[in-house]
C-alpha positions in Angstrom: 0.0 0.0 0.0 1.4 3.5 -0.9 2.1 6.2 1.7 -0.7 8.3 0.3 -3.9 8.3 2.5 -6.7 6.0 1.4 -9.6 7.8 -0.2 -12.9 6.7 1.2 -16.4 7.6 0.1 -19.5 6.9 2.3 -22.9 7.0 0.7 -25.5 7.7 3.3 -26.0 10.0 6.3 -27.4 7.6 8.8 -25.9 6.6 12.1 -23.7 3.7 11.0 -22.4 5.4 7.9 -21.5 8.4 10.0 -19.7 6.3 12.5 -17.7 4.5 9.8 -16.8 7.7 8.1 -15.3 9.1 11.3 -13.4 5.9 12.0 -11.8 6.0 8.5 -10.8 9.6 9.1 -9.4 8.7 12.5 -7.2 6.2 10.6 -5.9 8.9 8.3 -8.1 8.3 5.2 -9.5 11.2 3.1 -13.2 10.8 3.7 -16.1 12.3 1.8 -19.7 11.5 2.9 -22.6 11.9 0.6 -26.0 13.0 1.9 -29.2 14.1 0.2 -30.0 16.6 2.9 -28.2 19.8 2.3 -28.9 21.2 5.7 -27.3 18.1 7.3 -24.3 18.5 4.9 -23.8 22.0 6.2 -24.1 21.0 9.8 -21.5 18.2 9.4 -19.1 20.5 7.7 -19.7 23.4 10.1 -20.2 21.6 13.5 -18.7 18.1 12.7 -21.9 16.6 14.1 -24.8 14.6 12.6 -27.6 16.2 14.6 -30.3 13.9 13.2 -28.8 10.5 13.8 -25.9 10.9 16.2 -26.4 14.3 17.9 -23.9 13.7 20.7 -21.1 12.3 18.6 -18.1 14.5 17.7 -17.1 13.4 14.2 -13.6 13.6 13.0 -13.4 17.2 11.5 -11.5 15.8 8.5 -14.8 14.2 7.2 -16.2 16.3 4.4 -19.9 16.1 3.6 -21.4 16.8 0.2 -24.6 16.4 -1.7 -22.6 16.2 -5.0 -22.4 12.5 -5.8 -19.7 13.0 -8.5 -17.4 15.0 -6.2 -17.7 12.4 -3.5 -17.0 9.4 -5.8 -14.6 10.5 -8.5 -11.4 9.9 -6.5 -12.5 7.3 -4.0 -10.8 3.9 -3.7 -13.2 2.4 -1.2 -16.9 3.2 -1.3 -19.1 2.2 1.7 -22.8 2.1 0.7 -24.8 2.8 3.9 -28.3 3.3 2.4 -31.6 1.8 3.6 -32.6 -1.2 1.6 -35.6 0.4 0.0 -33.5 3.1 -1.6 -30.3 1.1 -2.1 -30.7 0.2 -5.8 -31.8 3.7 -6.7 -28.8 5.3 -5.0 -26.4 2.8 -6.6 -27.9 3.6 -10.0 -27.5 7.3 -9.3 -23.9 6.7 -8.4 -23.1 4.4 -11.3 -21.8 7.0 -13.8 -19.0 7.9 -11.4 -18.1 4.5 -10.3 -15.0 2.7 -11.7 -14.2 -1.0 -12.0 -11.1 -0.7 -9.9 -13.0 0.7 -6.9 -14.0 -1.4 -3.9 -17.7 -1.3 -3.2 -18.9 -2.5 0.2 -22.5 -2.6 1.5 -23.2 -1.9 5.2 -27.0 -2.3 4.9 -28.8 -5.2 6.7 -31.8 -5.7 4.6 -33.4 -7.5 1.6 -34.9 -6.1 -1.6 -38.4 -7.5 -2.1 -38.2 -8.0 -5.8 -36.2 -11.1 -6.4 -35.3 -11.5 -2.7 -32.0 -9.7 -3.3 -29.3 -8.9 -0.7 -27.5 -5.6 -1.1 -24.2 -7.0 -2.4 -26.1 -8.8 -5.1 -27.6 -5.4 -6.1 -24.1 -3.9 -6.2 -23.0 -6.8 -8.4 -26.0 -6.5 -10.7 -25.8 -2.8 -11.1 -22.0 -2.5 -11.7 -20.6 -5.9 -12.7 -17.5 -5.1 -10.6 -15.1 -7.6 -9.1 -14.3 -5.9 -5.8 -17.5 -6.2 -3.8 -18.1 -7.0 -0.1 -20.3 -6.5 2.9 -19.8 -5.4 6.5 -22.0 -6.9 9.1 -21.8 -7.7 12.8 -22.9 -6.6 16.3 -22.5 -2.9 15.6 -24.8 -0.5 17.4 -23.7 2.8 16.0 -24.2 4.8 19.1 -21.8 2.6 21.0 -19.2 2.8 18.2 -19.6 6.5 18.4 -18.7 6.3 22.1 -15.6 4.3 21.0 -16.7 1.2 23.0 -14.8 -1.9 22.0 -16.6 -3.4 18.9 -16.0 -6.0 16.3 -17.4 -6.5 12.8 -17.0 -8.8 9.8 -16.0 -7.9 6.2 -17.0 -10.6 3.8 -16.0 -11.0 0.2 -14.6 -13.6 -2.2 -12.0 -11.0 -3.1 -8.9 -10.8 -0.9 -8.2 -7.2 -1.9 -11.6 -6.1 -0.7 -11.2 -7.8 2.7 -7.7 -6.3 3.2 -8.6 -2.8 2.2 -11.6 -2.7 4.5 -9.5 -4.0 7.4 -6.8 -1.3 6.6 -9.4 1.5 6.4 -11.5 0.7 9.5 -9.5 -1.4 12.0 -8.5 0.7 15.1 -8.0 0.4 18.8 -11.8 0.2 19.5 -13.1 -1.3 16.2 -11.8 -4.7 15.1 -12.6 -6.0 11.6 -12.6 -9.8 11.0 -12.6 -11.4 7.6 -14.9 -13.9 5.9 -15.2 -15.4 2.4 -18.9 -16.2 2.9 -20.4 -13.0 1.7 -23.9 -14.4 1.3 -24.0 -16.0 4.7 -22.6 -12.9 6.5 -25.1 -10.6 4.7 -28.0 -13.0 5.3 -27.2 -13.2 9.0 -27.3 -9.4 9.3 -30.7 -9.3 7.6 -32.3 -12.3 9.4 -31.4 -11.3 12.9 -33.6 -8.2 12.6 -36.7 -10.4 12.6 -35.8 -11.9 16.0 -34.9 -8.6 17.6 -38.6 -7.7 17.1 -39.6 -10.9 18.9 -37.2 -10.2 21.7 -38.6 -6.7 22.2 -42.1 -8.0 22.3 -41.1 -10.7 24.9 -39.5 -8.0 27.1 -42.6 -5.8 26.9 -44.8 -8.8 27.9 -42.6 -9.3 31.0 -41.0 -12.5 30.0 -37.7 -13.4 31.7 -34.2 -14.4 30.9 -35.1 -18.0 30.3 -37.5 -16.8 27.5 -34.9 -14.6 25.9 -32.4 -17.5 25.9 -34.8 -19.8 24.3 -35.8 -17.2 21.8 -32.3 -16.4 20.7 -31.3 -20.1 20.5 -34.3 -21.1 18.4 -33.8 -18.0 16.3 -30.3 -19.1 15.5 -31.6 -22.6 14.5 -34.1 -20.9 12.2 -31.4 -18.7 10.7 -29.1 -21.6 10.0 -31.9 -23.7 8.5 -32.9 -20.9 6.2 -29.3 -20.0 5.3 -28.4 -23.6 4.3 -31.5 -23.7 2.0 -30.3 -20.5 0.4 -26.8 -21.7 -0.1 -24.9 -20.1 2.8 -22.4 -21.9 5.0 -24.1 -22.6 8.4 -20.7 -22.2 10.2 -20.9 -18.5 9.4 -23.7 -18.2 11.9 -21.4 -19.2 14.8 -19.5 -16.0 14.3 -20.0 -12.3 14.8 -22.4 -11.8 11.9 -24.6 -14.6 13.1 -24.8 -15.3 16.8 -22.9 -12.2 17.7 -25.3 -9.8 15.9 -28.3 -11.9 17.2 -27.2 -11.5 20.8 -26.7 -7.7 20.7 -29.9 -6.9 18.7 -32.0 -9.2 20.9 -30.6 -7.8 24.1 -30.4 -4.0 23.7 -33.0 -1.3 23.7 -30.6 0.6 21.4 -31.6 -1.8 18.6 -34.2 -0.2 16.4 -35.9 -3.5 15.7 -36.0 -4.4 19.4 -37.7 -1.0 20.1 -40.4 -1.7 17.5 -41.0 -5.1 19.0 -41.2 -3.6 22.5 -43.8 -1.1 21.3 -45.8 -3.9 19.7 -45.7 -5.8 23.0 -47.1 -2.8 24.7 -50.1 -3.0 22.5 -49.3 -0.3 19.9 -50.1 -0.8 16.3 -47.3 -1.5 13.8 -47.8 2.0 12.2 -47.5 3.7 15.6 -44.5 1.7 16.6 -42.6 2.5 13.4 -43.7 6.2 13.6 -42.4 6.5 17.2 -39.1 5.1 16.2 -38.4 7.8 13.6 -35.9 5.6 11.7 -35.9 2.6 9.4 -36.4 -0.7 11.2 -35.3 -3.1 8.5 -36.7 -6.1 10.3 -40.4 -5.2 9.7 -40.2 -5.7 6.0 -37.8 -8.6 6.4 -40.4 -10.6 8.4 -42.7 -10.6 5.5 -40.1 -11.3 2.9 -38.5 -14.2 4.8 -41.8 -15.7 5.8 -43.0 -15.8 2.2 -39.6 -17.1 1.0 -39.6 -19.8 3.7 -43.1 -21.0 2.7 -42.1 -21.0 -1.0 -39.0 -23.1 -0.2 -40.6 -25.4 2.4 -38.3 -24.2 5.2 -39.7 -24.6 8.7 -39.6 -21.2 10.4 -42.2 -21.0 13.2 -40.9 -17.8 14.8 -40.9 -16.0 11.5 -44.4 -17.2 10.8 -45.6 -16.2 14.2 -44.1 -12.7 13.9 -45.8 -12.3 10.5 -49.1 -13.0 12.1 -48.5 -10.5 14.9 -47.3 -7.7 12.6 -49.6 -8.1 9.6 -52.6 -10.2 10.7 -53.4 -8.6 14.1 -52.8 -11.7 16.3 -52.0 -10.6 19.8 -48.3 -11.1 20.8 -49.1 -13.1 24.0 -51.5 -15.4 22.1 -48.9 -16.1 19.5 -46.4 -16.9 22.2 -48.8 -19.5 23.6 -49.3 -21.0 20.1 -45.6 -21.3 19.6 -45.1 -23.1 22.9 -47.7 -25.6 21.9 -46.3 -26.3 18.5 -44.2 -29.2 17.3 -41.4 -30.3 19.5 -38.3 -30.9 17.4 -34.6 -31.4 17.8 -32.1 -29.0 19.5 -29.1 -28.8 17.2 -30.4 -30.0 13.8 -26.9 -30.6 12.4 -26.5 -33.3 15.1 -30.1 -34.7 15.1 -32.3 -33.7 12.3 -35.9 -32.5 12.7 -37.0 -35.2 10.3 -35.4 -37.9 12.5 -37.3 -36.6 15.5 -40.6 -36.6 13.5 -40.0 -40.2 12.3 -39.4 -41.3 15.9 -42.7 -39.6 17.0 -44.6 -41.3 14.2 -43.1 -44.7 15.2 -44.0 -44.3 18.8 -47.5 -43.0 18.1 -48.1 -45.9 15.7 -47.0 -48.4 18.3 -49.2 -46.8 20.9 -52.2 -47.2 18.6 -51.7 -50.9 18.1 -53.5 -53.5 20.3 -51.3 -54.9 23.0 -51.3 -58.4 21.4 -49.6 -56.9 18.3 -46.7 -55.9 20.6 -46.4 -59.4 22.0 -48.1 -58.6 25.3 -50.8 -60.5 27.1 -53.7 -59.1 29.0 -55.8 -60.5 31.8 -59.3 -61.3 30.7 
């Protein structure tokens, strides 16, 4: 790597994009952050503060904000795309005229596009055809990163250069970047865990205890792995930061946007009111519907996702859904050791034997 500072562009003015922009600047990179909101651009350049999303965070003053996409992108070596999933493709298309094939494009967005069930890195690949594409995902609450609390994340890519450049740009004393080559699994974990954060928030609002949360997170991890394998990801990825790590933090913290939506739902608020009170995008709400529909289409057993769908979109009370889930099918614990199908077959054999007359089992009865 040359002695010249790395040139980093961040597309998006949300909390995570802002935190990453400041980290890269702390590491000596030349950082330009693109935002649509010209008032917020002026505030960042004047006060070095993002008053909308991280009002108490003092950004590195070297971060330059702009609403001029061309100016932000034209010299960048590394482009971090931190745009909500609903607007992700549109912004990438807007950026495309100023993107180059030698640039490294990395998504930081944890969501799924409804049309075609596409993850964000797949959109980057479709829209650009570039080689250097990756994702960042992990247990990364932006407000804690802004406070410089010790945090780790994962950069995932098939491309070694992408992984290395992201580690060079973002690794520091309080933010550690681990590498993975399972881009799809890492990205899928980041999207799926948002579903179960909503469930954890509802459970907390209903007064359920630590046993419940432990059960919920563990069964959520089983669902995530089951779905990921069906979609072609490596289940071992879910034992890392982007799987169980992200699941733990998002199901345990009221700093998680999805957790807060779930908590409001557990208090009896409507979905619209819960989302409006949040004031930010909670990716998990849309992900519940997309994953539930995809699981049904693929024949993947996901009772938690199904239950959440019924609470969010069909008006089933959260407490009633919890009772229904507890009365549902009892299956295996770790399915890679004992499959759900094996447990079901054992149940059927035992039930069939119970239904047979005693004589058929070689037993005698007193007349």
